[in-house]
Residue, then its C-alpha position, 0 to 999 in steps of 0.5 A: m308750973d309749966d309742967y301742970a299747964s302742959k299736962l292739963a292741955d293734954l287732958l284736955e286735949e284727950i279728953a275732946t278726942r274721945v268725945r270726938s270719936l264716940t259722937v262726931d265719928r260714928v255719926e259721920k259713919a252712919a251718915k256716910w252709909t246711910a247715903i251709900g244705902i239711898v243711892v244703892a236702893m234708888l239704883a235697885l229701884l230703877l234696875v227693876i223698872f228697867l227690866l220690868v219695861g224690857l220685859f214688857r217689850l220683849l212680851g209686846t214684840l212676840i205677842p199682842i199687847e193686850w196679852a203682855y198687859a194680862i201676863i205682866g199682871g198675872i204676875f203682879i197678882l200672883l207675886g202679891a198674893f204669895l206675899w199677902r199669904s206668907r206675912r206674918p199676922g200682927p198682935q192685934e189679928d191673934s186677938d180677933k181670932 
């Protein structure tokens, strides 16, 4: 009878370990990588902001400030126009034509 009790306990422990590895461990990995991704995205956004401020200040020292605004604005307009032109049309836009 003692043998059955230890086998049952081992079976239950194996089932609990398998269920944990299929659920909790996967969720833990996903949560960890999500947190790392958010931190990396925030640092990348901060880097872009600092680069833009640095570029604007550099342009502001070389040329008049109004021209610096115009150049930075023009760059953003050209970048936006390029991204708008290279987008893929959605399913509703195909049916409109």
